[in-house]
C-alpha positions in Angstrom: 18.8 -25.5 -14.1 17.6 -21.6 -15.1 14.4 -21.5 -12.7 11.8 -18.8 -13.3 9.4 -17.7 -11.3 6.3 -15.2 -12.5 4.4 -13.4 -9.6 0.7 -11.5 -10.7 0.2 -9.7 -7.8 -3.3 -7.6 -6.9 -4.3 -5.2 -4.1 -2.6 -2.8 -1.8 0.8 -1.6 -0.9 1.4 -4.4 1.4 0.9 -7.1 -0.5 3.5 -5.4 -3.4 6.3 -5.2 -0.4 5.4 -9.0 0.0 6.1 -10.1 -3.7 9.0 -8.0 -3.8 10.0 -10.0 -0.5 8.7 -13.1 -1.9 11.3 -12.6 -5.1 13.8 -12.0 -3.4 13.6 -14.8 -1.1 13.4 -17.5 -3.4 16.4 -16.0 -5.9 18.7 -15.9 -2.6 17.7 -19.8 -1.6 16.8 -21.7 -4.6 18.1 -19.7 -7.7 14.4 -18.5 -9.2 14.4 -15.5 -11.4 11.7 -13.2 -12.4 9.6 -13.7 -15.8 6.7 -11.9 -17.1 6.6 -15.0 -19.6 4.2 -18.1 -17.9 5.0 -20.7 -20.3 8.9 -20.4 -19.6 8.3 -20.0 -15.6 8.6 -23.3 -13.7 6.8 -21.1 -10.4 3.6 -19.1 -11.1 2.6 -17.4 -7.6 -1.0 -15.6 -7.3 -0.3 -12.9 -4.8 -4.0 -12.4 -3.5 -6.2 -9.4 -1.9 -9.8 -9.5 -0.9 -10.8 -6.6 0.1 -12.6 -5.5 -3.7 -15.5 -6.9 -5.2 -15.4 -10.5 -6.3 -12.0 -11.1 -5.8 -12.2 -15.1 -5.0 -13.7 -15.3 -8.5 -11.4 -13.3 -9.9 -8.6 -15.6 -8.0 -10.0 -19.0 -9.7 -10.4 -17.0 -13.4 -6.6 -16.9 -13.3 -6.1 -20.6 -11.9 -8.4 -21.7 -14.9 -5.8 -19.2 -17.3 -2.8 -21.7 -15.3 -4.3 -25.1 -15.5 -4.3 -25.2 -19.0 -0.5 -24.4 -18.9 -0.2 -26.9 -15.9 -1.8 -29.4 -18.2 0.5 -29.1 -21.2 3.4 -28.9 -18.4 3.0 -31.0 -15.2 6.1 -30.1 -12.6 5.0 -26.9 -12.8 4.4 -25.5 -9.3 1.2 -23.1 -8.6 1.3 -21.1 -4.9 -1.4 -19.0 -4.2 -1.0 -16.6 -1.3 -2.5 -13.3 0.4 -5.6 -12.9 2.1 -7.6 -14.6 -0.4 -5.6 -17.4 0.0 -5.9 -17.4 4.2 -9.9 -16.6 4.1 -10.3 -19.8 1.2 -7.5 -21.3 1.0 -10.0 -25.2 1.8 -12.1 -23.7 -0.8 -9.3 -23.1 -3.2 -7.9 -27.1 -2.6 -11.3 -28.1 -3.3 -12.5 -25.9 -6.2 -9.2 -25.9 -8.2 -6.9 -29.4 -6.7 -4.5 -28.8 -9.4 -3.8 -25.5 -6.9 0.3 -27.0 -5.0 0.6 -24.4 -2.7 -1.8 -22.3 -0.4 0.0 -19.7 2.2 -0.9 -16.9 3.4 0.6 -13.3 4.2 2.3 -14.0 7.7 3.9 -17.4 6.3 5.5 -16.0 2.8 8.9 -16.9 4.3 8.4 -20.8 4.8 7.7 -20.3 0.8 11.1 -22.0 -0.3 10.8 -25.0 2.2 7.0 -25.2 1.1 8.4 -25.6 -2.3 10.9 -28.3 -1.8 9.1 -30.5 -0.2 6.2 -30.3 -2.9 9.1 -31.2 -5.3 10.0 -34.4 -2.9 6.3 -35.7 -1.6 3.9 -34.5 -4.9 1.6 -33.4 -2.2 0.1 -30.2 -1.9 0.6 -28.3 0.9 -1.5 -25.3 2.9 -0.1 -23.4 5.9 -2.6 -19.9 6.5 -0.9 -20.1 10.3 -0.5 -16.3 12.0 3.1 -16.6 13.5 2.8 -13.0 13.9 6.8 -11.3 13.5 8.0 -14.7 12.3 8.4 -14.1 8.8 10.9 -10.8 9.0 13.2 -12.8 11.0 13.5 -15.1 8.0 13.5 -12.7 5.4 16.6 -12.0 3.2 18.4 -8.4 3.8 16.8 -5.3 2.1 17.5 -4.9 -1.5 17.7 -1.3 -3.0 15.6 -1.6 -6.5 15.6 2.1 -6.8 15.8 5.2 -5.0 12.8 5.3 -2.7 11.9 1.8 -0.5 9.1 0.8 1.2 9.7 -1.1 4.8 7.0 -2.6 5.8 7.2 -1.9 10.3 3.9 -3.6 11.3 1.5 -6.7 10.4 -2.7 -7.1 11.1 -5.6 -4.7 12.0 -7.2 -4.9 15.3 -9.9 -1.9 14.7 -12.7 -5.0 13.2 -14.1 -1.9 11.0 -17.4 -4.4 10.5 -16.8 -3.8 5.9 -13.3 -5.2 6.7 -11.5 -8.6 6.3 -8.0 -7.5 7.3 -8.0 -9.0 10.5 -9.5 -11.9 9.7 -6.6 -12.2 7.0 -3.9 -10.7 8.1 -4.3 -10.8 12.0 -4.3 -8.8 15.0 -1.6 -6.0 15.1 1.8 -6.7 15.7 4.9 -3.9 15.5 8.1 -5.2 14.9 11.1 -4.2 17.1 12.8 -0.8 16.3 16.2 -2.2 15.7 15.0 -4.2 12.8 13.5 -1.8 10.7 16.3 1.1 11.5 19.1 -1.8 10.2 16.7 -1.8 7.1 16.5 1.5 6.5 20.4 1.7 6.9 20.7 -1.0 4.5 18.6 1.0 2.3 20.6 4.2 2.8 23.9 2.7 2.1 22.4 1.6 -1.4 21.3 4.7 -2.3 17.8 4.8 -1.3 16.6 8.6 -0.2 13.2 8.2 0.3 10.8 5.7 2.7 7.4 4.7 2.8 6.6 3.0 6.2 3.9 0.4 5.5 1.3 -1.0 7.9 -2.4 -1.8 8.0 -2.8 1.5 10.7 0.6 2.4 10.8 0.3 4.7 13.1 -1.0 2.0 15.6 2.9 1.2 15.7 4.4 0.2 19.3 7.8 -1.8 18.4 10.0 -3.0 20.9 13.4 -1.5 21.8 16.6 -3.5 23.0 15.6 -2.9 26.5 12.0 -4.3 26.0 10.7 -0.5 26.7 8.2 0.6 24.1 8.8 3.1 20.9 5.8 4.8 19.1 5.0 5.8 16.3 6.0 9.5 16.7 9.2 8.2 18.2 9.8 5.5 15.4 9.7 9.2 12.7 12.2 11.1 14.5 14.7 8.1 14.6 14.0 7.4 10.9 15.0 10.7 9.9 18.3 10.8 11.9 19.4 7.9 9.2 22.0 10.0 7.2 21.0 9.7 3.5 17.2 9.1 4.0 15.8 12.6 3.0 12.2 12.3 2.7 9.9 9.8 4.8 6.1 8.9 3.7 4.1 7.3 5.6 0.7 4.5 4.6 -1.9 3.6 6.1 -2.8 5.6 9.0 -5.9 5.7 11.1 -7.6 8.5 12.7 -7.9 7.3 15.9 -4.6 7.2 17.0 -3.3 10.1 15.1 -2.4 11.8 18.2 -0.9 15.5 18.9 2.6 14.1 19.2 2.6 12.6 15.6 1.3 16.1 14.9 4.2 17.4 16.8 6.6 15.5 13.8 5.5 17.3 11.1 6.6 20.7 12.8 10.0 19.2 14.0 11.1 17.1 10.9 11.4 18.5 7.4 11.9 15.2 6.2 8.2 13.9 6.7 6.5 15.0 2.8 3.8 17.9 2.5 1.8 14.6 2.0 -0.8 12.3 4.0 -2.8 9.8 3.3 -5.6 9.7 6.0 -8.5 7.3 5.2 -12.1 8.2 6.4 -14.6 6.5 4.1 -17.3 8.2 4.5 -18.3 12.0 5.4 -21.8 11.2 7.9 -21.5 10.2 11.5 -24.1 7.9 11.0 -22.6 5.5 8.6 -18.9 5.8 10.7 -21.2 4.6 13.3 -22.0 1.6 11.4 -18.6 1.1 10.0 -17.4 0.6 13.8 -15.0 3.6 12.7 -14.5 5.1 15.9 -14.6 9.2 14.8 -16.5 11.2 14.3 -16.5 13.6 11.3 -15.5 16.7 13.9 -13.0 15.1 15.3 -11.2 14.1 11.8 -11.5 18.2 11.1 -9.7 18.4 13.9 -6.9 16.9 13.1 -6.5 18.3 9.7 -7.0 21.5 11.2 -3.7 21.0 13.5 -1.8 19.5 10.8 -2.5 22.8 9.1 -1.4 24.9 11.2 1.9 23.1 11.4 2.2 22.4 7.4 0.1 25.2 6.0 0.6 23.7 2.4 -0.1 19.8 3.5 -2.4 18.4 1.3 -4.8 14.9 2.5 -5.8 12.3 0.4 -8.6 9.6 1.9 -10.4 6.4 1.2 -14.0 6.2 0.7 -16.6 3.5 0.6 -20.2 4.8 -1.4 -23.1 3.3 -0.7 -22.7 1.4 2.2 -25.8 0.0 3.4 -28.0 2.3 4.5 -26.2 5.5 3.1 -29.1 8.2 2.6 -29.0 10.6 0.0 -28.7 13.0 2.9 -25.7 10.7 4.3 -24.3 11.1 0.7 -24.5 14.6 0.5 -22.5 14.8 3.8 -19.8 13.4 2.2 -19.6 15.2 -0.9 -19.6 19.0 1.8 -17.0 16.9 4.0 -15.2 16.5 0.9 -15.6 20.0 -0.7 -14.6 21.4 3.4 -11.4 19.7 3.7 -10.4 19.9 0.1 -9.1 16.7 -0.5 -6.5 16.4 -3.1 -7.2 12.8 -4.5 -8.4 9.5 -2.7 -9.5 5.8 -3.7 -13.3 5.7 -3.6 -15.1 2.3 -4.3 -18.4 1.1 -4.4 -19.6 -0.9 -0.7 -18.9 -4.5 -1.9 -19.6 -7.5 0.7 -16.6 -8.9 2.1 -17.7 -13.0 3.1 -17.2 -13.8 7.0 -17.4 -9.4 7.7 -20.4 -8.3 9.4 -21.2 -5.9 7.2 -21.8 -8.5 4.6 -25.2 -9.3 6.8 -26.4 -5.7 6.7 -29.7 -5.2 4.7 -27.8 -3.4 1.9 -31.1 -0.7 0.3 -29.1 1.2 -1.9 -29.5 0.7 -5.3 -26.5 -0.9 -7.9 -27.1 2.5 -10.2 -27.6 4.9 -7.5 -24.5 3.8 -5.9 -23.1 4.3 -9.0 -24.1 7.9 -9.6 -22.9 8.6 -6.5 -19.2 7.2 -7.4 -18.7 9.0 -10.2 -19.8 12.6 -8.7 -17.4 11.7 -5.6 -14.3 10.7 -7.9 -15.5 14.0 -10.0 -15.6 16.3 -7.0 -12.0 15.0 -6.3 -10.9 15.2 -9.3 -11.7 19.2 -9.8 -10.0 19.5 -6.8 -7.2 18.1 -7.4 -6.8 19.7 -10.5 -6.9 23.3 -8.5 -4.2 22.1 -6.7 -1.8 21.3 -9.8 -2.8 24.8 -11.0 -2.0 26.1 -8.1 1.9 24.7 -9.1 1.6 25.8 -11.8 4.8 28.5 -12.8 6.3 27.6 -9.2 9.3 26.2 -8.0 9.7 22.7 -6.9 11.8 20.0 -4.6 11.6 16.8 -6.8 13.7 13.7 -6.3 14.3 11.5 -9.8 13.1 8.0 -9.8 14.1 7.0 -13.2 13.4 7.8 -16.8 9.8 8.8 -18.1 7.5 5.9 -18.8 6.3 7.3 -22.1 9.4 9.4 -23.0 12.9 7.5 -22.5 14.6 10.6 -23.2 12.7 12.1 -20.2 13.0 11.9 -16.6 10.5 11.2 -14.1 10.5 12.5 -10.7 7.9 13.1 -7.9 6.9 16.1 -5.3 6.7 16.0 -2.0 2.9 15.9 -2.8 3.1 13.0 -4.7 2.7 14.6 -8.3 4.6 12.8 -11.3 7.3 15.7 -12.8 8.4 15.1 -16.1 11.0 17.2 -17.7 14.5 16.6 -20.0 17.5 16.0 -18.3 20.4 13.4 -18.0 20.2 9.7 -16.5 22.8 11.1 -13.8 20.1 12.9 -11.9 18.3 9.8 -11.2 18.8 9.4 -7.3 19.5 13.3 -6.7 16.9 15.8 -5.9 16.6 18.6 -8.2 15.0 22.1 -8.3 12.8 22.6 -11.3 10.4 25.0 -12.3 6.4 23.9 -13.6 5.8 25.0 -16.9 2.2 22.6 -17.4 -0.2 20.8 -16.3 -1.8 18.1 -17.1 -4.6 15.3 -15.7 -2.4 12.9 -14.4 1.6 14.5 -14.5 3.2 18.0 -15.1 5.9 19.2 -16.9 8.6 20.5 -15.3 12.0 22.1 -16.4 15.4 22.1 -14.3 16.4 25.0 -12.2 19.5 23.5 -10.1 20.6 20.2 -9.6 22.0 18.9 -6.0 25.7 19.2 -5.3 26.7 16.2 -3.6 
């Protein structure tokens, strides 16, 4: 039987990583191949995220569309995973009884067993437990799908920001053993991966066990990853200001493989709002981290996350945020209007910011950062940049798409054999979402 799997993924890079692992797992264990056509799928799987507004209703809208398919093809199996599944598992089963399997981020490795069990018994299954790091011991070997790869080094979060559901849906912080991470990276490098992106809810909180049961810090991990033959670029996301310690900053001074780009979420430029968010750092402390980083890496560019319209945010608080954005000169950001997440403390806060004011503030914030990002891009015009060639251009298959250290996409004319290699290009044009380049020299290997 030619078994087909359709996966719909919402949310962050952690969810994208989980979905890729689910795909590999079900292919290796049961022979499922990915499809984008729901009509031919034997398994329909929704991997959810509960961070964004109205995430729950978005889930039920999608399930409503899939219910029609299941009415026509009763043997199709519908699965819901991810953070909404963890948070709302019982409610999903009650409201959408046609859903066959509900699982959490920490139990995705049990999917083959759950699918087989459902096929045998035809009884719905729900498993949203937190077996910590167990899932990594049951996932198939890492498989490269290009020149870059995401590596999950830890799970969960122990910070309990008042607006965030992650500690409740993914559990407390748990780090993978250092040997497991390095083994995965070595396997990927042998398959041609040149750049790795280390993933975690608070990646710099990493504290992994070594072979002799001592503890490896995040800074120490970065040194070890840089020593892997074939890995020439290292990125990581997402980090937390509280744990961005001096030993991590020292790595930027020592390791050229660590890119000149950092995503360091701050959420607000107001100390008052940070306190209400339970973000245990001040704006001054955040600026101090950036200042130290720029001392060792003058060209490093910083991106961040911002929540606009948090309960209690006054005009003064918002203007402090705008001034802070200009002072730090952020290159880009992920910015959103505050929406209460069920089960979090902030969901019970009285929100006195009108919806129209929130939208106006969001627009102003995004415009401020867009102007700064375009300024950075224009400064790159006529400069020479080392780029990693990722594949064909999305808009022109006769051209190649590449990425700079500071996360800019550069398209240029070149031959397919350059994919997976580093190329030096001259930036010849600047656009809103990409750059154009011309080859100066290619990698010799």
